[in-house]
NUVEX-49380 format. One record per residue (C-alpha): residue number from 1; residue in one letter; x, y, z. Coordinates in Angstrom, 1 decimal, padded with zeros to 4 digits. Each point is the difference from the previous one (the first is absolute). Last residue first. Example, Ala and Ser with C-alpha at 12.3 -4.5 7.8 and 13.67 -1.06 7.14 Angstrom:
BEGIN
   n res     px     py     pz
   2   s  013.7 -001.1  007.1
   1   a -001.4 -003.4  000.7
***
This chain:
BEGIN
   n res     px     py     pz
 666   q -031.3 -049.9  011.7
 665   n -001.8  003.2 -000.8
 664   p  001.7  002.2  002.6
 663   d  003.4 -000.9 -001.6
 662   y  002.7  000.2  002.7
 661   e  001.0 -003.8  000.0
 660   q -000.2  000.0 -003.9
 659   f  002.2  003.1 -000.6
 658   s  003.2 -002.0 -000.9
 657   s -001.7 -002.4 -002.3
 656   k -002.2  002.7 -001.5
 655   f  003.1  002.3 -000.5
 654   r  002.0 -002.7 -001.9
 653   e -003.0 -000.9 -002.1
 652   v -000.6  003.7 -000.9
 651   m  003.7  000.5 -001.0
 650   k  000.1 -003.1 -002.1
 649   i -003.3  001.0 -001.8
 648   e  001.3  003.5 -000.7
 647   e  003.3 -001.4 -001.4
 646   e -002.0 -002.2 -002.4
 645   k -002.3  002.8 -001.0
 644   d  002.9  002.3 -001.1
 643   l  001.0  002.7  002.4
 642   k -000.7  003.7 -000.4
 641   c  002.3  002.3  002.1
 640   n  000.5  003.0 -002.4
 639   r -003.8  000.2 -000.5
 638   w -000.4  000.4  003.7
 637   d  001.7  003.4 -000.1
 636   a  002.0  000.8  003.1
 635   r  002.3 -002.9 -000.7
 634   d  003.0  002.0 -001.2
 633   a -000.2  002.1  003.2
 632   m  000.7 -003.1  002.1
 631   n  002.0  001.5  002.9
 630   l -002.6 -001.3  002.5
 629   l -001.2  003.4  001.1
 628   g -000.1  001.2 -003.6
 627   a -002.1 -002.9 -001.2
 626   l -002.2  000.6  003.0
 625   v -000.7  003.6 -001.3
 624   e -000.6 -001.2 -003.5
 623   r -002.4 -002.7  001.1
 622   g -002.1  002.4  002.0
 621   f -000.1  002.6 -002.8
 620   q -000.8 -002.4 -002.9
 619   v -002.9  002.1 -001.3
 618   p  001.9  003.2  000.5
 617   f -002.3  002.9  001.0
 616   k -000.7  003.0 -002.1
 615   e -002.7  002.0  001.8
 614   n -002.9  001.2 -002.0
 613   e -002.7 -001.9  002.0
 612   e  001.7  000.3  003.3
 611   v  001.8 -003.1  001.5
 610   a -000.9 -000.7  003.6
 609   h  003.2 -001.0  001.7
 608   s  000.3 -002.7  002.7
 607   l  002.7 -001.2  002.4
 606   i -001.0 -002.8  002.4
 605   t  002.0 -000.8  003.2
 604   g -000.4 -003.6  001.3
 603   g  003.5 -001.0  000.9
 602   p  001.2 -000.9 -003.5
 601   l -001.5  002.6 -002.3
 600   e -003.4 -000.1 -001.7
 599   v  000.1  002.1 -003.1
 598   y -002.8  002.1 -001.5
 597   f -000.8  001.6 -003.4
 596   l -003.4  001.5 -000.7
 595   s -002.1  000.9 -003.0
 594   c -003.0  002.3  000.7
 593   k -003.7 -000.3  000.7
 592   g  000.2 -003.4  001.6
 591   d -001.0  001.3  003.5
 590   f  003.0 -001.3  001.9
 589   q  000.0  001.2  003.6
 588   a -001.7 -003.1  001.5
 587   r  002.2 -002.3 -002.0
 586   l  003.1  001.9  001.2
 585   q -001.0 -000.2  003.6
 584   k -000.7 -003.7 -000.2
 583   r  003.3 -000.5 -001.9
 582   g  001.8  001.7  002.9
 581   e -001.6 -002.2  002.5
 580   t  001.1 -003.1 -002.0
 579   s  003.5  001.5 -000.2
 578   k  000.4 -000.7  003.7
 577   e  002.2  002.2  002.1
 576   n -001.8  003.0 -001.6
 575   k  001.2  003.2 -001.6
 574   l -002.0  001.3 -002.9
 573   i  002.1  002.6 -001.9
 572   m -001.2  002.2 -002.9
 571   f  002.9  000.1 -002.5
 570   k  001.5  003.3 -001.1
 569   f  000.1  001.2 -003.6
 568   g  002.4  001.6 -002.5
 567   l  001.2 -003.0 -002.1
 566   k  003.4  000.1  001.5
 565   e -001.5  000.4  003.5
 564   a -002.0 -003.1 -000.6
 563   a  003.2 -001.9 -000.9
 562   l  001.6  001.2  003.2
 561   n -003.0 -001.1  002.0
 560   f  000.1 -003.4 -001.6
 559   i  003.7 -000.3  000.7
 558   d -000.4  001.0  003.7
 557   e -002.9 -002.4  000.6
 556   v  002.0 -003.0 -001.5
 555   a  003.2  000.7  001.9
 554   s -000.9 -002.0  003.1
 553   a -000.7 -003.1 -002.1
 552   r  003.5 -000.1 -001.4
 551   n  001.5 -002.3  002.7
 550   s -003.1 -002.3 -000.2
 549   p  000.7 -000.6 -003.7
 548   v -002.9  001.0 -002.2
 547   p -003.0 -002.1 -001.1
 546   i -002.4  001.5 -002.6
 545   a -003.8 -000.4  000.4
 544   q -002.2  001.7 -002.7
 543   l -003.7  000.4  000.6
 542   n -001.9 -000.5 -003.3
 541   a -003.4  001.3 -000.9
 540   h -001.5 -000.6 -003.4
 539   s -001.2  002.6 -002.6
 538   t  002.3  002.9  000.8
 537   k -001.4  003.2 -001.5
 536   l -000.6  001.7  003.4
 535   y  003.5 -001.0  001.0
 534   v  000.5 -001.5  003.5
 533   w  003.8 -000.6 -000.1
 532   e  000.5 -002.6  002.8
 531   f  002.9 -000.6  002.3
 530   f  001.2 -002.7  002.4
 529   v  003.6 -000.1  001.3
 528   v  001.0 -003.3  001.6
 527   e  002.8 -000.6  002.4
 526   k  002.8 -002.5 -000.4
 525   k  002.1 -002.3  002.2
 524   h -001.3 -003.1 -001.8
 523   n -002.2 -000.9  003.0
 522   k -001.3  003.6 -000.2
 521   f -000.9 -000.7 -003.6
 520   y -002.4 -002.8  000.9
 519   a -001.5  001.9  002.9
 518   k -000.6  003.1 -002.0
 517   l -001.4 -002.0 -002.9
 516   s -002.5 -001.8  002.3
 515   n -001.0  003.3  001.6
 514   q -000.7  001.6 -003.4
 513   f -002.0 -003.1 -001.2
 512   k -002.1  000.2  003.2
 511   v -000.5  003.7 -000.6
 510   l -001.3 -000.7 -003.5
 509   e -002.4 -002.5  001.4
 508   m -001.5  002.5  002.4
 507   e -000.1  002.7 -002.7
 506   f -001.9 -002.3 -002.4
 505   e -002.6 -000.8  002.6
 504   p -000.5  003.7  000.7
 503   p -000.8  000.8 -003.7
 502   s  002.5  001.9 -002.1
 501   s  000.3  003.8  000.0
 500   l  003.6  000.0  001.1
 499   t  001.1 -003.0 -002.0
 498   n -000.4  001.7 -003.4
 497   p -001.9 -000.4 -003.3
 496   l -001.8 -003.3  000.8
 495   h -000.6 -002.8 -002.6
 494   e -000.3 -003.0  002.2
 493   v  002.8 -002.2  001.3
 492   p  001.6  003.0  001.6
 491   l  003.8  000.4 -000.2
 490   i  003.0 -000.3  002.3
 489   l  003.2  000.3 -002.1
 488   m  003.4 -001.4  000.8
 487   h  003.7  000.8 -000.5
 486   d  001.5 -003.3  001.1
 485   q  003.3  000.6 -001.8
 484   v  000.5  003.7 -000.6
 483   l -001.5  002.7 -002.3
 482   p -002.3 -002.7 -001.6
 481   g -000.8  000.2 -003.7
 480   k -003.5 -001.3  000.5
 479   a -000.7 -000.1  003.7
 478   l -000.3 -003.5  001.5
 477   a -003.6 -000.6  001.2
 476   c -002.2  000.1  003.1
 475   y -003.8 -000.4  000.0
 474   c -003.0  001.8  001.2
 473   t -003.7 -000.7  000.9
 472   e -000.2 -003.7  001.0
 471   g  003.8 -000.7  000.1
 470   i  002.5 -000.9 -002.7
 469   s  003.8 -000.5  000.4
 468   t  003.1  000.2 -002.2
 467   i -001.5  001.2 -003.3
 466   l  002.5  000.7 -002.8
 465   h -000.9 -003.1 -002.0
 464   s -003.6  001.3 -000.2
 463   e  000.9  002.7 -002.5
 462   v -003.5  001.5 -000.3
 461   n -001.0  000.7 -003.6
 460   p -002.9 -002.6 -000.1
 459   s -001.6  002.2  002.8
 458   s -001.8 -001.7  002.9
 457   l  003.0  000.5  002.3
 456   c -000.2  003.8 -000.7
 455   f  003.6  001.3 -000.3
 454   w  000.6  000.5 -003.7
 453   c -003.5  001.5 -000.5
 452   e -001.9 -000.5 -003.3
 451   k -002.4 -002.8  001.2
 450   s -000.3  001.8  003.3
 449   r -001.6  003.0 -001.7
 448   s -002.7 -002.1 -001.4
 447   s -000.7 -001.6  003.4
 446   n  000.1  003.3  001.8
 445   t -002.9  001.0 -002.2
 444   r  000.0  002.5 -002.9
 443   r -003.3  001.8 -000.4
 442   d  001.7  003.0  001.6
 441   g  001.8  000.9 -003.1
 440   e  001.7 -002.2 -002.7
 439   q  003.7  000.2 -000.5
 438   l  001.8  000.9 -003.2
 437   s  003.0 -002.2 -000.7
 436   h  003.7  000.4  000.7
 435   k  000.0  000.1  003.8
 434   f  002.8  001.7  002.0
 433   n  003.3 -001.2  001.5
 432   c  001.9  000.2 -003.3
 431   t  002.8 -002.6 -000.3
 430   e -002.2 -002.2 -002.3
 429   g -000.1  002.6 -002.7
 428   r  002.0  003.2  000.8
 427   e -000.8  001.4 -003.5
 426   c -003.7  000.2  000.8
 425   k -002.8 -000.5 -002.5
 424   g -003.3  001.6 -001.0
 423   k  002.0  003.2 -000.3
 422   n -001.7  002.5  002.3
 421   l -001.8 -002.4  002.4
 420   f  002.9 -002.4 -000.1
 419   e  002.4  002.9  001.0
 418   f -002.2  000.7  003.0
 417   c  000.0 -003.7  001.1
 416   v -003.4 -001.2  001.4
 415   g -000.1 -000.4  003.7
 414   r -003.7  000.5  000.7
 413   l  000.6  003.6  000.8
 412   s  001.6  000.4 -003.4
 411   q -003.2 -001.3 -001.6
 410   e -002.0  002.5  002.0
 409   r  002.2  002.8 -001.2
 408   a -000.4 -001.2 -003.6
 407   d -003.8  000.2  000.4
 406   m  000.4  003.5  001.6
 405   d  001.9  001.3 -003.1
 404   h  001.8  003.2  000.6
 403   g  001.6  000.0 -003.5
 402   f  003.1  002.0 -000.6
 401   h  000.4  003.6 -001.3
 400   c -000.3  001.4  003.5
 399   r -001.3  003.6  000.1
 398   d -003.4 -001.2  001.4
 397   g  001.7 -001.0  003.3
 396   q  003.8  000.4 -000.2
 395   p  000.3 -001.1  003.7
 394   c -001.4 -003.4 -000.9
 393   s -002.4 -002.1  002.2
 392   g -000.9 -003.6  000.5
 391   s  003.4 -001.0  001.3
 390   s  001.5 -002.6 -002.5
 389   i -002.3  000.7 -003.0
 388   f  000.1  003.7  000.5
 387   k  003.7  000.3  000.3
 386   f  000.6 -002.4 -002.9
 385   c -002.2  002.0 -002.4
 384   l -001.2 -002.3 -002.7
 383   k  000.6  000.5 -003.6
 382   a -003.0  000.7 -002.3
 381   s -000.7 -002.1 -003.1
 380   d -001.5 -003.1  001.5
 379   g -003.4  001.2  000.7
 378   d -002.5  001.2  002.6
 377   g  000.9 -002.5  002.8
 376   v  002.6 -002.6 -000.4
 375   k  000.8 -001.3 -003.4
 374   q  003.0 -002.2 -000.2
 373   r  003.1  002.0 -000.9
 372   k  001.5 -000.7 -003.4
 371   s  000.6  003.5 -001.2
 370   v  000.6  001.2  003.5
 369   d  003.7  000.8 -000.2
 368   y  000.8  001.2  003.5
 367   r  000.5  003.3  001.7
 366   w  000.7  000.0  003.7
 365   y  000.4  003.7  000.4
 364   q -001.4  003.3 -001.3
 363   s  001.0  002.2 -002.9
 362   d -000.2 -003.0 -002.3
 361   n -003.7  000.2 -000.2
 360   a  000.3  003.0 -002.2
 359   v  001.8 -002.3 -002.4
 358   d -003.2 -001.8 -000.9
 357   a -002.1  003.1 -000.5
 356   s  002.7  001.5 -002.2
 355   r  000.3 -003.2 -002.0
 354   k -003.7  000.0 -000.8
 353   e  000.0  003.7 -000.9
 352   a  003.0 -000.5 -002.3
 351   e -001.7 -003.0 -001.6
 350   h -003.1  002.1 -000.8
 349   v  002.1  002.8 -001.4
 348   n  001.8 -002.1 -002.6
 347   g  003.7 -000.1 -000.7
 346   p  001.3 -000.7  003.5
 345   r  001.4  002.7  002.4
 344   e  002.0 -001.8  002.7
 343   v -001.2  000.6  003.5
 342   f  002.4  000.7  002.9
 341   t -001.4 -000.4  003.6
 340   y  003.2 -001.8  001.2
 339   p  002.4  002.5 -001.5
 338   s -001.3  002.6  002.4
 337   l -000.1  003.5 -001.5
 336   t  003.3  001.7 -000.7
 335   t  002.3  002.3  002.0
 334   n  002.5  001.9 -002.1
 333   p -000.5  003.3  001.8
 332   p  000.7 -001.5  003.4
 331   k -003.0 -000.5  002.3
 330   a -000.1  001.3  003.7
 329   s -002.7 -001.8  001.9
 328   l  002.3 -001.3  002.7
 327   e  001.5  003.4  000.7
 326   t -003.4  001.6  000.3
 325   s -001.3 -002.7  002.3
 324   s  003.0  000.6  002.3
 323   m  002.8 -002.5  000.3
 322   t  001.2 -001.9  003.1
 321   s -001.9 -003.3 -000.6
 320   a  000.9  000.2 -003.7
 319   p  003.6 -000.7  001.0
 318   t  002.3  002.4 -001.9
 317   p  001.5 -001.8 -002.9
 316   s  003.7 -000.3 -000.6
 315   i  000.5 -002.1 -003.1
 314   a  003.1 -001.7 -001.5
 313   h  000.2 -002.3 -003.0
 312   i  002.3 -003.0 -000.7
 311   f -000.6 -002.3 -003.0
 310   k  000.4  002.5 -002.8
 309   q  000.5 -001.6 -003.4
 308   k  003.5 -001.1 -001.0
 307   s -001.2 -002.0 -003.0
 306   a  001.7 -003.2  001.3
 305   n -001.9  000.1  003.4
 304   g  002.4 -000.2  003.0
 303   v -002.8  000.4  002.5
 302   a -003.4 -000.3 -001.6
 301   a -002.0  003.0 -001.3
 300   l -002.4  002.1  002.1
 299   g -003.6  001.0 -000.5
 298   i -001.1  003.2  001.8
 297   f -003.6  001.0  000.2
 296   r -001.0  003.3  001.6
 295   t -003.4  000.3  001.6
 294   v -001.9  003.3  000.5
 293   h -001.8  001.3  003.1
 292   a -003.6  001.2  000.3
 291   a -001.7 -003.4  000.0
 290   d -003.3 -001.2 -001.4
 289   v  001.5 -001.4 -003.2
 288   n  003.7  000.5 -000.1
 287   m  001.9  002.5 -002.1
 286   y  003.2 -000.9 -001.8
 285   p  003.6  001.0  000.3
 284   e  002.1 -000.4 -003.2
 283   r  001.5 -003.4 -000.3
 282   a  003.6 -000.8  001.1
 281   y  001.1 -003.0 -002.1
 280   y  003.1 -002.2  000.3
 279   f -000.5 -003.2 -001.9
 278   g  000.6 -003.7  000.7
 277   k -003.6 -000.9  000.9
 276   a  000.6 -001.6  003.4
 275   g -000.1  003.3  001.9
 274   a -002.7  002.1  001.8
 273   i -000.3  003.2  002.1
 272   h -003.3  001.8  000.6
 271   y  000.4  003.3  001.7
 270   r -002.8  002.2  001.5
 269   p -002.1 -003.2  000.6
 268   k -003.6 -000.2 -001.2
 267   i -000.9 -003.2  001.8
 266   e -003.0 -000.5 -002.3
 265   a  001.4  000.6 -003.4
 264   v  003.3 -001.6  001.2
 263   l -001.9 -003.2  000.8
 262   e -001.9 -000.3 -003.2
 261   s  003.1  000.7 -002.1
 260   i  001.9 -002.6  002.1
 259   t -002.7 -002.6 -000.9
 258   a  000.5  000.9 -003.7
 257   d  003.6 -001.1  000.1
 256   s  002.7  001.0 -002.5
 255   g  003.1 -001.8 -001.2
 254   s -001.3 -000.2 -003.6
 253   s -003.0  001.8 -001.5
 252   d  001.0  003.5  001.0
 251   s  002.9 -000.1 -002.4
 250   i  003.4  001.9  000.1
 249   g  002.1 -000.1 -003.2
 248   s  000.7  003.7  000.1
 247   p -000.1  001.6  003.4
 246   i -003.2  002.1  000.7
 245   d  000.9  003.7  000.5
 244   s -000.9  001.1 -003.5
 243   t -003.3 -001.9  000.1
 242   s -001.2  002.3  002.9
 241   a -002.1 -002.2  002.2
 240   r -003.8 -000.3 -000.4
 239   n  000.1 -003.8  000.3
 238   l  003.6 -001.2  000.7
 237   i -001.0 -001.3  003.4
 236   g -002.6 -002.3 -001.5
 235   s  001.0 -003.2  001.7
 234   p  001.8  000.6  003.2
 233   w  003.8 -000.8  000.0
 232   e  001.3 -003.0  001.7
 231   n  002.0 -000.2  003.3
 230   t -002.2  002.2  002.1
 229   l  000.8  002.7  002.5
 228   f -002.4  002.8  001.1
 227   i  001.4  003.1  001.6
 226   d -001.7  002.9  001.8
 225   i -003.3 -001.8  000.9
 224   i -002.5  002.6  001.2
 223   g -001.9 -000.1  003.2
 222   p -003.3 -001.5  001.2
 221   e -000.6 -003.7 -000.8
 220   e -002.5 -001.2 -002.6
 219   a  002.6 -000.2 -002.8
 218   l  002.1 -002.1  002.4
 217   a -002.6 -002.8 -000.3
 216   r  001.1 -000.4 -003.6
 215   l  003.4 -000.8  001.2
 214   a -001.2 -002.9  002.2
 213   d -002.2 -001.3 -002.9
 212   v  003.1 -000.2 -002.3
 211   d  002.1 -001.9  002.5
 210   d -003.0 -002.4  000.7
 209   q -000.2 -000.5 -003.8
 208   s  003.6 -001.2  000.1
 207   y  003.3  001.5 -001.1
 206   m  002.6 -002.2 -001.6
 205   g  003.7 -000.2  000.6
 204   y -000.1 -002.3  002.9
 203   m -002.4 -002.7  001.2
 202   q -001.2 -001.0 -003.5
 201   g -003.8 -000.2 -000.4
 200   s  000.0 -000.3 -003.8
 199   s -002.5  002.7 -000.6
 198   s  002.6  002.7 -000.7
 197   r  000.5  003.7  000.1
 196   r  003.5  001.1  001.2
 195   g  001.8  000.3  003.3
 194   s -000.5  002.6  002.8
 193   l -002.7  002.6  000.0
 192   y  001.0  003.1  001.9
 191   a -001.2  003.0  002.1
 190   v  002.3  002.7  001.4
 189   s -001.2  002.9  002.2
 188   l  002.9  002.3  000.4
 187   g  000.9  001.3  003.5
 186   h  003.5 -001.5 -000.1
 185   l -001.5 -003.3 -001.3
 184   t -003.5 -000.8  001.1
 183   f -001.6 -003.3 -000.9
 182   k -002.5 -001.4 -002.4
 181   g -000.6 -003.6 -001.1
 180   s  000.2 -002.6 -002.6
 179   g  001.7 -003.4 -000.3
 178   k  003.5  000.3  001.5
 177   l  002.1  003.1  000.1
 176   w  003.4 -001.6  000.5
 175   f  002.5  002.1  001.9
 174   l  003.8  000.5 -000.3
 173   n  001.9  002.5  002.2
 172   d  001.4 -002.7  002.4
 171   r -001.2 -003.4 -001.2
 170   i -003.1 -001.5 -001.6
 169   k -002.3  002.0  002.3
 168   l -003.7 -000.5 -000.9
 167   g -001.4  003.4 -001.0
 166   d -002.2  002.8  001.4
 165   m -003.2 -002.1 -000.4
 164   k  001.4 -002.5  002.6
 163   f -003.0 -001.9  001.4
 162   g  001.2 -002.9  002.1
 161   l  003.4 -001.5 -000.2
 160   n  003.0  001.8 -001.5
 159   g  002.0  000.4  003.1
 158   s -000.2 -003.7  000.7
 157   e  001.5 -000.9 -003.4
 156   k -002.1 -002.5 -001.9
 155   a -001.0  002.4 -002.8
 154   a  003.7  000.9 -000.6
 153   a  000.9 -003.6 -000.7
 152   a -002.9 -000.4 -002.5
 151   l  001.0  003.3 -001.6
 150   v  003.6 -001.0 -000.6
 149   k -000.7 -003.5 -001.3
 148   v -003.0  001.0 -002.1
 147   a  001.8  003.0 -001.6
 146   g  003.2 -001.8 -001.1
 145   a -000.6  000.6 -003.7
 144   g -002.9  002.4 -000.6
 143   y -003.0  001.3  001.9
 142   d -000.8  002.2  002.9
 141   g -000.1  003.3 -001.9
 140   i -001.3  002.1  002.9
 139   f  003.2  001.5  001.4
 138   y  001.0  002.3  002.9
 137   t  003.6  001.3  000.5
 136   p  001.2  001.8  003.1
 135   l  003.1  001.6 -001.4
 134   p  003.7 -000.9 -000.6
 133   i -000.3 -003.8 -000.1
 132   s  003.1 -001.8  001.4
 131   k  001.7 -003.0 -001.4
 130   r  000.6 -003.3  001.9
 129   g -003.4  000.4  001.5
 128   e -001.5 -003.3 -000.9
 127   v -002.6  001.5 -002.4
 126   y  002.6  002.4 -001.5
 125   e  002.6 -002.7 -000.8
 124   t -002.8 -002.4 -001.0
 123   l -001.2  002.3 -002.8
 122   e  003.5  000.1 -001.6
 121   e  000.2 -003.7  000.3
 120   l -003.4 -000.4 -001.6
 119   l  001.0  002.0 -003.1
 118   e  000.6 -002.9 -002.3
 117   s -003.1 -001.8  001.3
 116   s -002.2  001.7 -002.6
 115   e -002.5  002.9 -000.2
 114   p  001.4  001.4  003.3
 113   f -002.3  001.2  002.8
 112   f -001.6  003.5  000.4
 111   q -002.4 -000.2 -002.9
 110   g -001.9  003.3 -000.3
 109   v -000.1  002.8  002.6
 108   c  002.7  001.0  002.4
 107   l -000.5  002.7  002.7
 106   l  003.3  001.5  001.4
 105   a -000.2  002.0  003.3
 104   d  001.0  003.2  001.8
 103   f  002.3  001.7 -002.4
 102   p  003.0  002.0  001.0
 101   g  000.6  000.9 -002.7
 100   t  001.2  001.7 -003.2
  99   s  003.6 -001.2 -000.4
  98   k  000.3 -002.6  002.7
  97   n -003.5 -001.5 -000.4
  96   v  000.4  000.0 -003.7
  95   s  003.3 -001.9  000.2
  94   s -001.3 -002.4  002.6
  93   v -003.1 -000.7 -002.1
  92   r  002.1 -000.7 -003.1
  91   k  002.2 -002.4  001.9
  90   f -003.1 -001.5  001.5
  89   l -001.5 -000.8 -003.4
  88   q  003.1 -001.2 -001.7
  87   n  000.8 -002.4  002.7
  86   l -003.6 -001.0  000.3
  85   h -000.5 -001.1 -003.5
  84   g -002.5 -002.7  001.1
  83   l -002.7  001.1 -002.5
  82   p  000.0  003.4  001.6
  81   d -003.3  000.9 -001.7
  80   g -000.6  003.8  000.2
  79   c  001.2  002.2  002.9
  78   l -001.4  002.9  002.0
  77   l  002.1  002.2  002.4
  76   i -001.9  001.9  002.7
  75   r  000.8  003.3  001.7
  74   p -002.3  000.8  002.9
  73   p -001.4  003.6  000.1
  72   a  002.1  002.5  002.0
  71   m -002.0  000.9  003.1
  70   l -002.1  003.2 -000.1
  69   s -003.0 -002.1 -001.0
  68   q  000.0 -001.5  003.4
  67   s -001.5  003.2  001.3
  66   l -002.4 -001.8  002.3
  65   p  002.6  000.0  002.7
  64   l  001.2 -003.5  001.1
  63   l  000.0 -001.3  003.6
  62   l  002.2 -002.9  001.0
  61   d  000.0 -001.2  003.6
  60   v -002.4 -003.0 -000.8
  59   a  002.6 -001.2 -002.5
  58   a  002.6 -000.5  002.7
  57   v  003.4  001.0 -001.3
  56   p  002.7 -002.3 -001.5
  55   g  003.5  001.1 -000.8
  54   l  001.9  002.6 -002.0
  53   l  000.0 -001.6 -003.5
  52   k  001.8  002.2 -002.4
  51   r -002.2  001.6 -002.6
  50   n  002.0  003.2 -000.5
  49   p -002.7  002.0  001.8
  48   s  000.2 -002.4  003.0
  47   f -002.2 -003.1  000.3
  46   q -002.2 -001.4  002.8
  45   h -001.4 -003.5 -000.3
  44   v -003.5 -001.2  000.8
  43   h -001.0 -001.6  003.3
  42   k -003.0 -001.8  001.5
  41   p -000.3  000.3  003.7
  40   g  000.1 -003.2  002.1
  39   p -001.1 -003.6 -000.6
  38   t  001.9 -002.4 -002.2
  37   s -000.9 -001.4 -003.5
  36   f  000.1  003.3 -001.8
  35   q -001.0  000.8 -003.6
  34   a  001.0  003.3 -001.5
  33   v -002.8  002.4 -000.9
  32   s  001.4  002.7  002.2
  31   t -002.3  002.5  001.6
  30   v -000.3  003.7 -000.9
  29   y -002.1  002.6  001.7
  28   c -001.3  002.8 -002.3
  27   c -000.2  003.7  000.5
  26   g -002.2  002.8 -001.3
  25   k -002.7 -000.3  002.7
  24   s -000.2 -003.8 -000.2
  23   f  001.1 -002.2 -002.9
  22   i  000.5 -003.7  000.5
  21   q  002.8 -001.4 -002.2
  20   s  001.2 -003.5 -000.6
  19   t  003.6 -000.2 -001.0
  18   a  002.6 -001.3 -002.5
  17   a  003.0  002.1  000.9
  16   r  000.7  003.7 -000.6
  15   t  001.3  000.1  003.5
  14   f -000.3  002.5  002.9
  13   p  002.6  001.7  002.2
  12   k -000.4  000.6  003.7
  11   g -000.4  003.4  001.6
  10   n -003.4 -000.7  001.5
   9   p -001.8  002.6 -002.1
   8   t  001.8 -001.2 -003.2
   7   n  003.2  001.5 -001.2
   6   d  000.6 -001.8 -003.2
   5   k  002.5 -002.7 -001.2
   4   t -000.4 -001.9 -003.3
   3   g -000.9 -003.6 -000.7
   2   a  001.1 -003.2 -001.6
   1   m -001.2 -003.5  000.6
***
């Protein structure tokens, strides 16, 4: 972190570090966002004017004046695809930093790792610390030779566990921005999308639909994104651009991504930085729809490119959070309209009007090709508004160009995939957690729903080989893609949406299963963590039971609270010596009107969080947190842990044999 010294009211310096700010009477208090595992005051670090570290100072003692704008803005270096040419890159960075610096950070877009194994030794020298890195360096191009080995090792490091949107540390001054997220860098709000578009489901180098959805949620949050990092260029960025500035040989049809166009049109960053196309291009600023500020796009060439195109670029933007509305709304003379609402002018007027109406839709988000969408509601020519379909309302109101279709909303509430509603198909296929057929209304019975459900025992789709014990109202089964060995699920036999609103007889039997699992694992020197994601669209309840070593049990509550803090909420706490009492209280409080996550900790305490309608909450939150606790970050996604049927059968038979004396149904 870097900072500058100022005479604050208490005589202590302040930092220009990543902070959370609470304004009051012209001042703001600053608290460090660093994670701490020990009690006591949190600390940030104190720097002298020449950026020499002076020592730690309690964050609660720091007081910043509102006049942050008087500070020199941060200085950031941007870099195109390194492609493993790290000697050349860092030599150039050191030279620039010495001659025109100092700079605060280096942000790399495009492929970071080598194209072949020939440069692996050069990469290894930096990864292992044999060579130094001159500036804090952040990268999103997590693909290429050696990527899987380096990134898998980094993901397992204890300091990288949990939610690390500000980068997983590879080594000193080298950070991997994984997936998607937003963090504060020297006062600048930085958002990113790591990897490239793919439906292959690879662990590294490809972004997922969850990554995209998380970024789309940022559009609903207050504040302006200063810098947005992507590997590939957005489709359509050349629209409305001055042809004299466009590099010869460049094409919008290759190396561009339409999803990124959609994201950047909604996020509306002040700077959008991309690589992977092999060209340097600084587009004229363009205006955003429904926003006062402009966006500047910069595409960077690869390090060491043969045509000697620019691969290093410097910017020094004042953080939007410290700028006045007048400063933010300033528009340079060469500013153009948004390239994402561009309409070509075809030969006949009718076709021009038709295209104009179609492209007007592109000013909002979640746009899909609907030419093959199944008919839902008043026709199949209008695109659906994701905001309305998912929440029942849209802030755009009548100005929204997308369809506010109540029939489609009802289908979504019944668990139908949004992409399926628009396209008639879903690219995620079997990996999608939603339904790919239109669902009948209230006339449908539990029996008809059960036939389609994976978990109903009466369903032909149930994987019965995973079942370990069956009771009257609930049963126990091995989790698909288990986080750890003996990762179990407790599920209702009938088609019930959650365990909290289930009948009393089910609750009694569920508690028996819980007590049996607790006794079984205690005999194996383990404790059990139970959690449930009560999602309004979930069709069949499942309470997850994950064993953790007894010597790690005391840390479970701390890591869940830390993860909650990262996501910006605090758990409601129900403390009881017996978890059964806590469940009674939780069942009494749960009204079924909103989604809910809760976790039952060893010792009886229950942490719960009611998830608001528009709140972005990770579907695999409980599993991700425990994966962090157990140093198994690579197993946070169940799809990475799938076993073949023969392995599953062996695991189930081993558990049944060992669990037999504890099984309440024996």
